[in-house]
Steps between C-alpha positions, in 0.01 A plus 500: 500500500629848427416647835700231680802579282456873555477458876807274509705756304388774727601320813825359353632850450531531885718328762338172608560569864301829491185472717181552308198710605226313316243727333287265303323333789153557373525528130531268199884528518524341847585146374776633281641722770501203743665276238788746425566616856528173685872504484562793734343626823188701499406793715173484695237709324337788663215438743320799354186436308511384140438805275420322173701528178558819297834457325666843569328545831574148608867542415507815713329356807702175485813709495401702802404183685819319406711798621384432846674171496844641431743530781803334667364152459374554142713769340383405141199335349342434163164639421331341189256718313239293318288673231267401219596346180845389622593845618748382763762690686683494830668735738799431726443700810790581738535662832781742524518601858762745603642520850626851478375802310795693356519859605486756228604792728866449406417584141377845591723796415653682791521885521 
C-alpha cells in the first residue's frame, strides 16, 4: 500500500531511538503509525480531551501538547503529522534548556 510506504519513509528519516509522540490515535492513520513506530519508545499522550481532526489545527495542538513532554528525561522527540491523501510530515522537537543567561551589559558602550 502507498500509505504504508510513505509512513515508513517518513519515520526512517529520523533516529530509531527517538521517542514518538503518537498523533494518529483516533484517525484512519492509527494502524500505520502503530506499525512504523513500534521500534522506538513512545511518549504518553496528553490526558487532555480529544479535539478531533483538522489537519493544520491538529498539527498545531499536537505540537503544543508534545512540547509539554520535553525536559531532562526526554530532551528530544518525534512528532508525526498525518494528513489527508498521503500528506505526511514529521517534526523533531528538542528542548534547549540553558543554565545561565548571558549578560548583555558588557556590550554596552561606556562614557
